[in-house]
LUMTORPA-498629 format. One line per field, with one value per residue (C-alpha): x, y, z. Coordinates in Angstrom, 2 decimals. Layout:
% LUMTORPA-498629
X	[X / ...]
Y	[Y / ...]
Z	[Z / ...]
This chain:
% LUMTORPA-498629
X	[-14.92 / -13.85 / -10.83 / -9.20 / -5.51 / -4.08 / -1.25 / 1.12 / 0.00 / -3.72 / -6.44 / -6.94 / -10.05 / -9.12 / -11.54 / -13.74 / -12.18 / -14.68 / -15.26 / -17.85 / -20.65 / -21.71 / -25.25 / -24.41 / -26.26 / -24.48 / -22.84 / -24.44 / -22.19 / -24.70 / -22.46 / -21.55 / -18.18 / -15.41 / -12.45 / -9.28 / -7.16 / -3.97 / -5.50 / -5.53 / -1.95 / 0.11 / 2.87 / 2.26 / 3.10 / 4.19 / 5.43 / 7.86 / 7.04 / 9.01 / 9.86 / 13.43 / 14.21 / 13.62 / 10.34 / 11.39 / 11.66 / 9.76 / 11.33 / 9.47 / 9.73 / 7.55 / 7.07 / 8.57 / 7.52 / 9.30 / 7.49 / 10.79 / 10.76 / 12.71 / 13.82 / 12.46 / 12.72 / 10.30 / 11.06 / 7.97 / 8.40 / 8.27 / 6.49 / 8.81 / 9.97 / 13.47 / 14.54 / 17.61 / 18.03 / 16.59 / 17.72 / 16.80 / 17.00 / 16.69 / 14.26 / 14.90 / 13.64 / 14.12 / 15.60 / 16.24 / 17.16 / 20.62 / 20.24 / 18.53 / 20.75 / 21.65 / 19.88 / 20.79 / 18.96 / 19.11 / 18.22 / 16.73 / 14.74 / 11.03 / 10.79 / 12.82 / 11.44 / 13.04 / 14.45 / 16.18 / 19.61 / 19.05 / 21.49 / 21.50 / 20.20 / 23.58 / 23.63 / 24.15 / 24.21 / 23.42 / 22.69 / 19.21 / 20.55 / 22.02 / 25.63 / 28.12 / 26.86 / 28.68 / 28.30 / 28.64 / 27.73 / 28.19 / 25.35 / 25.67 / 28.32 / 29.71 / 33.47 / 35.07 / 35.96 / 37.84 / 35.76 / 32.76 / 31.53 / 30.78 / 27.27 / 26.92 / 26.38 / 22.95 / 21.44 / 19.93 / 19.03 / 20.27 / 21.79 / 19.13 / 21.76 / 21.36 / 24.04 / 25.60 / 26.55 / 26.67 / 24.31 / 24.23 / 24.80 / 25.08 / 27.27 / 25.64 / 27.88 / 27.76 / 26.49 / 23.33 / 22.44 / 23.09 / 23.18 / 24.43 / 25.12 / 28.06 / 26.99 / 29.05 / 28.77 / 29.33 / 30.12 / 28.08 / 30.48 / 33.81 / 32.85 / 34.86 / 33.37 / 33.97 / 32.64 / 30.30 / 31.26 / 28.31 / 27.99 / 28.62 / 25.73 / 24.08 / 21.27 / 20.08 / 20.58 / 18.67 / 20.20 / 19.21 / 18.29 / 21.94 / 22.79 / 24.58 / 23.86 / 22.42 / 20.55 / 21.66 / 19.38 / 21.21 / 20.37 / 22.16 / 20.19 / 16.90 / 18.24 / 17.35 / 18.70 / 18.72 / 21.81 / 22.23 / 25.27 / 25.45 / 26.26 / 28.30 / 30.43 / 30.40 / 29.99 / 27.37 / 25.20 / 22.58 / 18.96 / 17.37 / 18.13 / 15.35 / 14.19 / 12.57 / 10.34 / 8.87 / 9.31 / 7.82 / 10.64 / 10.41 / 11.32 / 12.82 / 10.35 / 12.21 / 14.58 / 12.93 / 14.75 / 15.40 / 17.14 / 14.30 / 13.85 / 10.41 / 9.65 / 6.76 / 5.97 / 3.15 / 4.04 / 1.63 / -1.14 / -2.55 / -1.68 / 1.51 / 1.61 / 4.21 / 6.08 / 8.89 / 12.00 / 13.64 / 17.35 / 18.37 / 16.38 / 16.84 / 13.20 / 9.99 / 7.56 / 4.45 / 1.89 / 1.75 / 2.01 / 0.06 / -2.22 / -4.93 / -7.70 / -7.84 / -4.76 / -0.99 / 0.35 / 1.74 / 2.57 / 4.98 / 5.77 / 5.75 / 8.33 / 9.33 / 13.06 / 13.95 / 11.46 / 12.10 / 8.35 / 6.14 / 3.40 / 1.37 / 1.11 / 0.24 / -1.41 / -3.22 / -6.21 / -8.95 / -7.90 / -4.98 / -5.24 / -3.40 / -3.84 / -2.45 / -1.15 / -0.43 / -3.47 / -2.21 / -2.08 / -5.25 / -7.02 / -5.28 / -6.29 / -9.90 / -9.96 / -8.46 / -10.86 / -13.79 / -12.55 / -11.71 / -14.44 / -14.33 / -10.69 / -8.15 / -5.87 / -2.39 / -0.28 / 3.47 / 5.27 / 8.82 / 11.14 / 11.56 / 7.81 / 8.48 / 6.69 / 3.09 / 2.67 / 1.84 / 1.82 / -1.48 / -1.71 / -5.36 / -6.59 / -9.43 / -10.70 / -11.87 / -9.07 / -5.41 / -4.15 / -3.64 / -1.06 / -1.65 / 0.11 / -2.08 / -1.27 / -2.34 / -2.57 / -4.67 / -6.31 / -5.78 / -4.75 / -2.22 / -2.44 / 0.84 / -0.52 / -2.36 / -0.53 / -2.74 / -4.48 / -6.26 / -8.23 / -11.75 / -12.77 / -16.44 / -16.19 / -14.37 / -15.98 / -16.26 / -14.49 / -15.55 / -14.11 / -15.74 / -14.79 / -16.49 / -16.56 / -14.84 / -16.22 / -14.20 / -15.10 / -11.87 / -12.48 / -11.31 / -10.87 / -12.15 / -12.34 / -15.27 / -15.55 / -18.88 / -19.17 / -20.28 / -23.16 / -24.51 / -27.35 / -24.78 / -26.68 / -26.22 / -23.09 / -20.44 / -17.51 / -13.75 / -12.17 / -8.72 / -6.23 / -3.11 / 0.43 / 3.03 / 1.20 / 2.63 / 1.87 / -1.12 / -3.05 / -6.02 / -5.63 / -8.21 / -7.28 / -7.26 / -6.02 / -5.58 / -6.45 / -9.48 / -10.78 / -10.20 / -12.30 / -15.01 / -15.14 / -16.01 / -18.95 / -17.39 / -17.63 / -14.12 / -13.61 / -10.17 / -9.89 / -7.03 / -7.10 / -5.27 / -1.52 / -1.95 / -0.14 / -1.32 / -4.28 / -2.56 / -0.69 / -3.76 / -4.68 / -1.04 / 0.02 / -3.18 / -2.03 / 1.20 / 1.37 / -2.11 / -1.44 / -4.37 / -6.06 / -7.50 / -6.00 / -7.88 / -11.02 / -10.96 / -11.07 / -13.91 / -15.82 / -15.34 / -16.67 / -19.71 / -20.29 / -20.45 / -22.92 / -25.08 / -25.17 / -26.46 / -23.50 / -22.39 / -24.20 / -23.21 / -23.03 / -20.62 / -17.68 / -14.05 / -10.89 / -7.69 / -4.29 / -0.53 / 2.31 / 0.71 / -2.55 / -1.88 / -1.37 / -4.73 / -6.38 / -5.11 / -6.08 / -9.47 / -10.33 / -9.28 / -10.68 / -13.91 / -14.73 / -18.43 / -17.73 / -15.74 / -16.52 / -12.91 / -9.49 / -6.73 / -3.30 / -0.16 / 3.37 / 1.70 / 3.26 / 2.09 / 4.18 / 5.37 / 8.32 / 9.61 / 10.04 / 12.73 / 14.13 / 14.64 / 18.29 / 17.97 / 15.37 / 16.45 / 15.41 / 17.67 / 19.80 / 18.35 / 17.62 / 13.93 / 14.11 / 16.15 / 14.40 / 11.22 / 9.57 / 9.70 / 7.80 / 5.37 / 4.79 / 5.91 / 8.99 / 9.93 / 10.65 / 8.36 / 5.39 / 6.06 / 2.58 / 0.87 / 3.04 / 2.21 / -1.51 / -1.65 / 0.44 / -1.81 / 0.52 / -0.13 / -3.89 / -3.86 / -5.64 / -8.75 / -8.91 / -12.31 / -12.68 / -11.18 / -7.88 / -5.46 / -1.94 / 0.65 / 4.36 / 7.36 / 10.08 / 12.70 / 10.96 / 13.44 / 11.01 / 8.49 / 10.31 / 8.53 / 8.81 / 5.88 / 3.55 / 5.05 / 4.63 / 0.99 / 0.14 / 1.77 / -0.15 / -3.54 / -6.02 / -5.34 / -8.69 / -8.25 / -9.15 / -5.86 / -4.86 / -1.07 / 0.59 / 4.29 / 6.29 / 9.97 / 11.18 / 9.12 / 10.00 / 7.73 / 4.88 / 4.33 / 6.52 / 5.90 / 2.77 / 2.47 / 2.42 / -0.11 / -2.36 / -1.94 / -2.57 / -5.58 / -7.14 / -6.93 / -8.33 / -11.26 / -12.09 / -11.66 / -14.00 / -16.59 / -16.60 / -16.89 / -19.24 / -21.44 / -21.24 / -23.76]
Y	[103.60 / 107.21 / 108.34 / 111.74 / 112.38 / 115.80 / 117.14 / 120.08 / 120.66 / 120.79 / 118.83 / 115.61 / 113.44 / 109.87 / 108.44 / 105.54 / 102.16 / 99.96 / 96.97 / 94.32 / 94.60 / 91.72 / 92.28 / 91.57 / 88.57 / 85.28 / 83.64 / 80.27 / 77.89 / 75.05 / 72.57 / 71.69 / 70.26 / 71.56 / 73.40 / 71.26 / 72.28 / 72.74 / 75.52 / 77.78 / 77.18 / 77.16 / 79.73 / 82.76 / 82.05 / 85.60 / 88.34 / 91.19 / 92.90 / 96.12 / 98.70 / 99.46 / 103.01 / 104.40 / 102.50 / 100.73 / 97.22 / 95.11 / 92.45 / 89.79 / 86.48 / 83.81 / 80.06 / 77.97 / 74.61 / 72.82 / 75.01 / 76.67 / 80.46 / 82.24 / 85.83 / 87.25 / 90.62 / 92.04 / 94.75 / 96.97 / 98.00 / 94.48 / 92.93 / 89.92 / 88.23 / 86.85 / 84.46 / 85.86 / 83.30 / 79.82 / 76.85 / 73.18 / 72.85 / 76.44 / 79.35 / 83.04 / 84.54 / 88.28 / 90.78 / 94.49 / 96.76 / 98.27 / 100.68 / 100.66 / 97.83 / 95.68 / 93.60 / 91.67 / 88.64 / 85.94 / 82.25 / 79.71 / 76.50 / 76.77 / 72.97 / 72.71 / 73.21 / 75.49 / 72.47 / 71.05 / 72.05 / 75.42 / 77.32 / 81.07 / 83.31 / 84.66 / 87.55 / 87.50 / 90.22 / 90.13 / 92.57 / 92.60 / 90.96 / 88.09 / 89.28 / 90.16 / 87.53 / 87.61 / 86.12 / 88.76 / 86.96 / 83.26 / 80.90 / 78.82 / 76.15 / 77.46 / 77.89 / 81.30 / 83.06 / 86.22 / 89.26 / 87.18 / 88.18 / 85.59 / 84.28 / 86.49 / 89.41 / 90.24 / 92.62 / 95.89 / 98.02 / 99.65 / 103.09 / 104.66 / 106.64 / 106.77 / 104.80 / 103.52 / 99.83 / 99.87 / 98.42 / 98.50 / 95.27 / 94.59 / 92.31 / 90.89 / 91.59 / 92.36 / 89.76 / 87.76 / 90.09 / 93.20 / 92.41 / 95.18 / 95.60 / 97.00 / 98.66 / 98.26 / 99.76 / 96.91 / 97.24 / 94.62 / 94.48 / 94.15 / 92.85 / 95.68 / 96.92 / 99.66 / 100.06 / 102.98 / 104.63 / 104.61 / 105.24 / 102.38 / 99.92 / 100.76 / 98.42 / 100.10 / 103.11 / 105.45 / 107.03 / 110.24 / 110.50 / 110.82 / 107.50 / 109.02 / 107.41 / 110.19 / 108.37 / 105.56 / 103.75 / 102.46 / 100.11 / 98.99 / 96.87 / 98.78 / 102.14 / 103.13 / 106.09 / 107.99 / 109.79 / 112.10 / 112.73 / 116.41 / 116.86 / 119.99 / 118.82 / 115.09 / 114.38 / 112.26 / 113.85 / 112.42 / 113.36 / 111.27 / 108.54 / 106.88 / 103.69 / 101.85 / 99.82 / 102.50 / 105.84 / 107.25 / 108.23 / 108.50 / 106.42 / 107.84 / 107.50 / 108.96 / 111.66 / 113.82 / 114.84 / 118.28 / 116.67 / 117.17 / 114.38 / 112.99 / 110.74 / 108.82 / 109.71 / 110.00 / 113.47 / 113.12 / 111.70 / 108.19 / 107.28 / 107.72 / 110.34 / 111.63 / 114.79 / 116.85 / 116.83 / 120.25 / 119.46 / 123.03 / 123.21 / 119.50 / 118.93 / 117.67 / 120.22 / 120.76 / 119.74 / 116.40 / 116.26 / 113.02 / 111.30 / 108.67 / 108.87 / 105.79 / 104.17 / 104.49 / 105.73 / 102.89 / 103.39 / 104.69 / 107.74 / 108.00 / 110.41 / 111.69 / 111.72 / 113.88 / 116.60 / 116.25 / 115.99 / 113.99 / 112.52 / 110.53 / 108.72 / 105.05 / 104.19 / 101.43 / 102.06 / 99.41 / 98.71 / 99.82 / 102.93 / 105.84 / 109.60 / 111.30 / 114.84 / 115.00 / 115.79 / 113.66 / 110.49 / 111.33 / 111.29 / 108.06 / 106.40 / 107.44 / 105.95 / 102.67 / 102.42 / 102.96 / 100.12 / 97.84 / 98.77 / 95.76 / 95.79 / 98.00 / 99.14 / 100.21 / 101.98 / 101.73 / 104.23 / 104.47 / 106.60 / 109.16 / 109.44 / 109.60 / 106.46 / 106.43 / 102.99 / 102.33 / 99.02 / 98.13 / 95.64 / 94.77 / 92.77 / 92.47 / 90.39 / 87.74 / 88.08 / 87.29 / 89.67 / 90.36 / 92.57 / 94.66 / 97.24 / 100.24 / 102.51 / 106.00 / 107.15 / 104.32 / 103.47 / 99.79 / 97.05 / 94.30 / 91.39 / 90.29 / 87.52 / 86.35 / 85.54 / 82.50 / 81.65 / 78.59 / 80.65 / 81.40 / 84.76 / 83.98 / 81.28 / 83.35 / 85.16 / 88.84 / 90.39 / 93.42 / 95.58 / 96.61 / 98.26 / 96.73 / 97.57 / 95.28 / 94.89 / 97.83 / 100.11 / 99.59 / 99.72 / 96.51 / 96.27 / 93.03 / 91.58 / 89.29 / 86.98 / 85.29 / 82.30 / 83.45 / 81.06 / 81.43 / 83.40 / 85.13 / 84.05 / 81.35 / 80.00 / 77.76 / 80.09 / 79.91 / 82.66 / 83.12 / 84.69 / 86.29 / 85.65 / 88.16 / 89.34 / 92.86 / 93.22 / 94.15 / 90.97 / 91.78 / 93.13 / 93.56 / 91.28 / 87.67 / 85.34 / 81.61 / 80.36 / 82.60 / 81.78 / 78.05 / 78.04 / 80.21 / 77.84 / 75.08 / 77.06 / 78.82 / 82.44 / 83.64 / 86.28 / 87.92 / 90.28 / 92.74 / 92.46 / 94.91 / 94.59 / 94.68 / 97.47 / 99.72 / 101.28 / 103.61 / 103.53 / 103.07 / 99.70 / 98.60 / 99.56 / 98.36 / 94.87 / 95.01 / 92.17 / 91.04 / 87.58 / 85.43 / 88.44 / 91.47 / 90.30 / 87.02 / 88.86 / 90.87 / 87.64 / 86.40 / 89.67 / 89.66 / 86.10 / 87.04 / 90.08 / 87.84 / 85.56 / 88.44 / 89.93 / 86.60 / 85.82 / 82.81 / 79.85 / 79.89 / 76.09 / 75.81 / 78.13 / 76.96 / 78.97 / 78.69 / 80.33 / 79.98 / 81.14 / 83.65 / 82.73 / 79.12 / 80.31 / 82.11 / 78.91 / 76.95 / 79.70 / 80.11 / 76.44 / 76.58 / 80.00 / 79.91 / 76.21 / 76.93 / 79.36 / 77.09 / 73.63 / 72.93 / 74.46 / 74.35 / 75.44 / 75.24 / 76.30 / 77.73 / 78.94 / 76.73 / 78.11 / 81.73 / 80.70 / 78.50 / 81.67 / 82.60 / 79.19 / 77.32 / 77.88 / 76.47 / 79.05 / 81.64 / 84.33 / 83.13 / 86.00 / 88.48 / 92.11 / 91.32 / 88.57 / 90.70 / 94.05 / 93.69 / 90.60 / 91.73 / 94.90 / 93.62 / 90.04 / 89.94 / 89.86 / 86.28 / 87.13 / 90.06 / 88.61 / 84.95 / 84.25 / 85.86 / 84.03 / 80.72 / 81.48 / 82.51 / 79.64 / 77.04 / 74.16 / 74.96 / 74.73 / 71.85 / 69.53 / 71.67 / 70.87 / 69.41 / 70.22 / 68.56 / 70.08 / 69.92 / 70.51 / 70.87 / 71.75 / 71.93 / 69.76 / 72.23 / 75.25 / 77.41 / 80.25 / 78.07 / 74.74 / 71.39 / 71.24 / 73.68 / 71.13 / 68.18 / 69.89 / 70.75 / 67.30 / 65.61 / 67.79 / 67.34 / 64.73 / 61.16 / 61.07 / 64.46 / 64.49 / 65.82 / 65.26 / 65.53 / 66.61 / 67.22 / 67.98 / 67.12 / 69.54 / 72.55 / 75.44 / 78.18 / 77.62 / 75.51 / 76.36 / 73.33 / 72.82 / 69.13 / 69.95 / 72.74 / 70.37 / 67.66 / 70.05 / 71.86 / 68.59 / 67.40 / 70.72 / 70.35 / 66.88 / 68.00 / 70.96 / 68.87 / 66.38 / 69.03 / 71.57 / 69.27 / 71.39 / 70.06]
Z	[-76.91 / -77.01 / -75.06 / -74.70 / -75.13 / -74.39 / -76.49 / -76.49 / -80.08 / -79.30 / -77.58 / -79.51 / -79.40 / -80.20 / -82.72 / -81.74 / -82.36 / -84.11 / -81.86 / -82.55 / -80.00 / -77.83 / -79.11 / -82.74 / -84.24 / -83.62 / -86.60 / -87.35 / -89.25 / -89.30 / -87.51 / -83.94 / -84.96 / -82.72 / -84.26 / -83.91 / -80.93 / -82.92 / -85.03 / -81.97 / -80.88 / -84.07 / -84.38 / -86.63 / -90.25 / -90.98 / -88.66 / -88.15 / -91.47 / -91.89 / -94.53 / -95.42 / -94.24 / -97.75 / -98.13 / -101.34 / -99.88 / -97.39 / -95.17 / -93.20 / -91.38 / -92.99 / -92.78 / -95.58 / -96.98 / -94.13 / -91.56 / -90.69 / -90.47 / -93.19 / -93.77 / -97.02 / -98.78 / -101.35 / -103.91 / -103.81 / -107.44 / -108.86 / -105.81 / -106.12 / -102.89 / -102.34 / -99.56 / -97.78 / -95.02 / -94.60 / -92.55 / -92.44 / -88.65 / -87.44 / -87.62 / -88.18 / -84.91 / -85.46 / -87.89 / -88.29 / -91.15 / -90.65 / -93.56 / -96.96 / -98.20 / -95.21 / -92.56 / -89.41 / -88.02 / -85.35 / -85.42 / -83.01 / -83.00 / -82.23 / -82.27 / -79.06 / -75.58 / -73.00 / -71.22 / -74.28 / -75.52 / -77.12 / -79.28 / -78.73 / -81.48 / -82.53 / -85.00 / -88.76 / -91.40 / -95.12 / -97.93 / -99.42 / -102.60 / -100.56 / -100.74 / -97.97 / -95.54 / -92.19 / -88.72 / -86.00 / -82.74 / -81.97 / -81.30 / -78.14 / -78.55 / -81.83 / -82.12 / -81.96 / -85.20 / -86.02 / -85.13 / -84.08 / -80.63 / -77.96 / -77.33 / -74.24 / -76.62 / -78.01 / -80.53 / -79.24 / -82.26 / -85.43 / -85.03 / -87.24 / -89.12 / -92.89 / -94.78 / -91.53 / -91.42 / -87.61 / -85.02 / -81.23 / -79.35 / -75.64 / -73.55 / -70.44 / -67.48 / -63.77 / -61.32 / -60.91 / -58.05 / -60.14 / -63.87 / -66.13 / -69.84 / -71.79 / -75.05 / -78.23 / -81.68 / -84.15 / -87.85 / -89.73 / -92.69 / -90.90 / -87.46 / -85.92 / -82.65 / -80.13 / -76.60 / -75.96 / -72.70 / -70.31 / -66.56 / -64.10 / -63.56 / -66.87 / -67.86 / -71.07 / -73.32 / -75.62 / -78.72 / -80.46 / -84.13 / -85.15 / -83.51 / -80.51 / -77.15 / -74.96 / -72.19 / -69.88 / -67.45 / -64.38 / -61.54 / -58.39 / -55.95 / -55.52 / -56.73 / -60.30 / -62.19 / -65.47 / -66.77 / -69.74 / -71.94 / -72.78 / -76.51 / -75.73 / -72.79 / -73.76 / -70.03 / -68.30 / -65.65 / -63.35 / -64.09 / -61.35 / -58.84 / -56.83 / -55.16 / -58.02 / -55.70 / -53.47 / -55.27 / -58.47 / -60.77 / -64.53 / -67.58 / -70.79 / -73.66 / -76.65 / -77.82 / -80.47 / -83.66 / -82.12 / -79.12 / -76.65 / -74.11 / -73.34 / -70.38 / -68.85 / -65.25 / -62.73 / -61.42 / -58.53 / -60.70 / -60.53 / -64.11 / -66.12 / -68.88 / -71.32 / -70.29 / -71.74 / -69.57 / -69.51 / -69.89 / -69.02 / -65.79 / -65.03 / -64.26 / -65.82 / -67.26 / -65.17 / -67.80 / -69.62 / -73.39 / -73.80 / -71.30 / -71.44 / -68.86 / -66.65 / -68.20 / -67.91 / -71.22 / -73.29 / -76.92 / -79.51 / -81.59 / -85.37 / -86.80 / -90.18 / -89.56 / -92.54 / -91.62 / -87.86 / -87.44 / -85.10 / -87.28 / -84.78 / -81.47 / -80.94 / -77.65 / -75.81 / -73.58 / -73.49 / -77.09 / -79.29 / -81.43 / -83.01 / -83.05 / -86.14 / -85.76 / -89.48 / -91.66 / -94.54 / -92.47 / -90.62 / -94.00 / -95.07 / -91.80 / -92.35 / -95.85 / -94.68 / -91.74 / -94.12 / -96.32 / -93.36 / -90.87 / -88.54 / -87.50 / -85.81 / -88.63 / -87.58 / -90.21 / -90.64 / -92.84 / -94.09 / -91.96 / -94.71 / -95.37 / -99.13 / -100.33 / -101.56 / -99.97 / -96.31 / -94.46 / -92.78 / -89.91 / -89.34 / -86.37 / -83.90 / -81.02 / -83.51 / -86.09 / -85.33 / -87.99 / -91.67 / -93.34 / -96.46 / -98.55 / -99.27 / -102.20 / -101.16 / -104.80 / -106.24 / -102.88 / -103.64 / -101.22 / -101.85 / -99.43 / -97.83 / -95.65 / -92.54 / -89.31 / -88.66 / -91.95 / -90.53 / -88.00 / -89.25 / -87.78 / -88.42 / -85.75 / -83.14 / -80.20 / -79.33 / -76.35 / -74.35 / -71.57 / -68.28 / -65.02 / -62.00 / -58.31 / -55.83 / -52.30 / -50.98 / -53.89 / -55.85 / -59.60 / -61.30 / -65.10 / -66.63 / -70.12 / -70.95 / -73.95 / -74.69 / -77.06 / -80.49 / -80.98 / -77.45 / -75.91 / -73.68 / -70.56 / -67.90 / -69.53 / -68.08 / -67.38 / -66.98 / -64.89 / -66.45 / -64.02 / -65.49 / -64.32 / -63.18 / -61.21 / -61.50 / -65.21 / -67.32 / -68.05 / -70.26 / -73.77 / -76.49 / -79.34 / -80.44 / -77.70 / -78.44 / -74.95 / -74.63 / -78.10 / -77.61 / -74.45 / -76.05 / -79.03 / -76.55 / -75.21 / -72.22 / -71.25 / -70.36 / -67.69 / -67.40 / -64.40 / -63.97 / -60.18 / -57.92 / -58.33 / -62.11 / -63.94 / -66.75 / -64.94 / -62.49 / -59.20 / -57.05 / -58.55 / -58.66 / -55.15 / -53.52 / -54.47 / -52.46 / -49.92 / -50.96 / -52.39 / -51.29 / -49.67 / -51.51 / -54.82 / -54.46 / -53.34 / -56.57 / -58.58 / -56.40 / -56.80 / -60.59 / -60.71 / -58.64 / -60.88 / -63.97 / -62.18 / -60.97 / -64.48 / -65.76 / -67.99 / -65.95 / -64.45 / -60.77 / -60.75 / -63.68 / -62.99 / -63.09 / -62.43 / -64.49 / -64.74 / -65.03 / -62.74 / -60.33 / -62.05 / -61.02 / -57.45 / -57.60 / -58.86 / -55.85 / -53.41 / -55.07 / -54.67 / -51.01 / -50.06 / -52.09 / -52.61 / -53.14 / -55.99 / -58.32 / -59.65 / -60.66 / -61.22 / -63.84 / -62.57 / -64.66 / -63.66 / -60.56 / -57.31 / -54.42 / -51.56 / -51.31 / -49.14 / -51.96 / -54.02 / -51.49 / -50.58 / -53.85 / -54.71 / -58.24 / -59.21 / -61.78 / -59.28 / -56.46 / -55.19 / -57.68 / -56.82 / -57.27 / -54.66 / -52.24 / -52.61 / -54.63 / -53.17 / -49.51 / -50.44 / -53.07 / -51.87 / -48.24 / -46.04 / -45.21 / -41.56 / -40.75 / -42.63 / -41.85 / -40.50 / -43.50 / -46.06 / -44.39 / -44.19 / -47.86 / -49.27 / -50.95 / -50.00 / -46.34 / -46.98 / -49.47 / -47.03 / -47.59 / -51.34 / -52.25 / -55.96 / -59.06 / -60.14 / -63.06 / -61.77 / -64.55 / -64.60 / -66.90 / -65.44 / -66.72 / -65.14 / -63.22 / -62.47 / -60.59 / -60.19 / -60.07 / -56.27 / -56.07 / -57.62 / -55.78 / -52.41 / -53.04 / -54.39 / -51.40 / -48.93 / -50.63 / -49.34 / -50.50 / -52.28 / -53.97 / -57.66 / -59.04 / -62.66 / -62.60 / -65.88 / -66.57 / -69.70 / -69.43 / -72.12 / -71.04 / -68.76 / -67.46 / -69.91 / -73.00 / -75.97 / -78.19 / -80.30 / -79.40 / -75.69 / -76.13 / -78.06 / -75.42 / -72.51 / -73.92 / -75.12 / -71.52 / -70.31 / -72.71 / -71.42 / -67.80 / -68.24 / -70.06 / -67.19 / -64.49 / -66.05 / -68.15 / -71.32 / -73.84]
């Protein structure tokens, strides 16, 4: 998979990412015993590993003996870890370095469902030696203390300024219709805070390398904007204002060490690229700095802050990768890739680029991820840990990426996973439809749902139907007002493609998905009953009008409901006939195939009434397996519920596809 990025520095050819081919010999483990369900759905045991700014320490979140997540710090000289924060009934959910000596973190409870009483994450600060502990933001329900901010505040980022004890936090404000955020600079030692002056209706900010807020993103109803604070005049000025639903504006990407602003924009092209914004002329340069053919640019930028130098660019096309502009790190990457040839190996370096040690995160479609330290002088690895140590990569299945043609010629990206021990032909198949729907669904990497189904012998097809983002405006905008229409046809066409190519047995195909994906399951069973043997819908939309009418939904009255949905989904008055014709609940009497219908009782995004309405309208003899979880919201958060649900899915698929 070779892709071309263009750069202001020179033309860069992105090296091939090593991806296991579908034609590689199958791994035979000599047993037909199925991997226990819970092994696929456990939470990562280690995550969030980060260098201190000077690269002398490493901090991480890791599971302790009680399975609670702790915050630990390791001195890279002695390689000895130290627990900084651990709780009996709470988990550390995130952390950030404030400076070389101090960290902040939040807490939560991953053993509670979304519908249970949940204490907010709060914010706490502590030195790397365990001293100077202080609470900065309340958790939900905790009593107020001197210089402890209320629970409506939340952490944004560190300032990035060397030796500063400050961080940025935000205070949620505005209205439900137009939420905004006030930005504060908070001292993590004293709790003292000051408000950063930003333009009205600000929703987010971007700071420069000196920690000064220079960019503010604004939003009022459907109008989005970007404003810039001139370092000379100290005044804010408008860079752009546009209708965020119907017009192509731009999004700030980063402010370089020299103060230059870079943005992502289409600029008349199908896909988004990175451009320099000329702050003197108040316009975007004509030529992109970074672009990825066939994909909207999505990635990050690796700087050496002390040298004010851009070292490399992370990106995601059909798979993640990095292009190094710095020869030193290009050579280091090559050495690591030679030593770890079967994974994508992403490097993290200290901000000052002075350490001889780099952090390596290695992962693939069959491997959830391992983290190593790599000494660039000795070229030796030190293992830090695996995110899911119980997952055996030798038993996981390879994933590949294709672009197929829909019936009208539209190019549809799809990901296909074939069971490892299979012939790859005439397989039972599950078509997995992503939610959103206006997001990118497929991503190359280890996915618990996909791998679980593949381990049970199923091919898994994941189409990024029109309306999906990440592949350009044409694919995205061609999905507007196409629920149940062209969007559904894309899923049908992808399914038929897999059958025609011989991957899938036409008589053993089921469709599955959550949220919008659940909607597509219901519509698929109604619109194409001869194509699918069964369906699995969880937290799925059953009636488009309910998205407007349910007053207890978390979207009620929102700008998305008032301005976005009429354009992207359909106007409730002008498109009334279409919304009725494409609502599964209105067609439920046509259901003839077995269906799992599952909901979280505490779901406020797609409330339970969606499932109840469909079930009530279905034929009396319909084969519907009704599943609810009282403590869950929009998806399954708890391990026990994931195990219960996917165990039922396994049995349901076995019964309806006759997997041997």
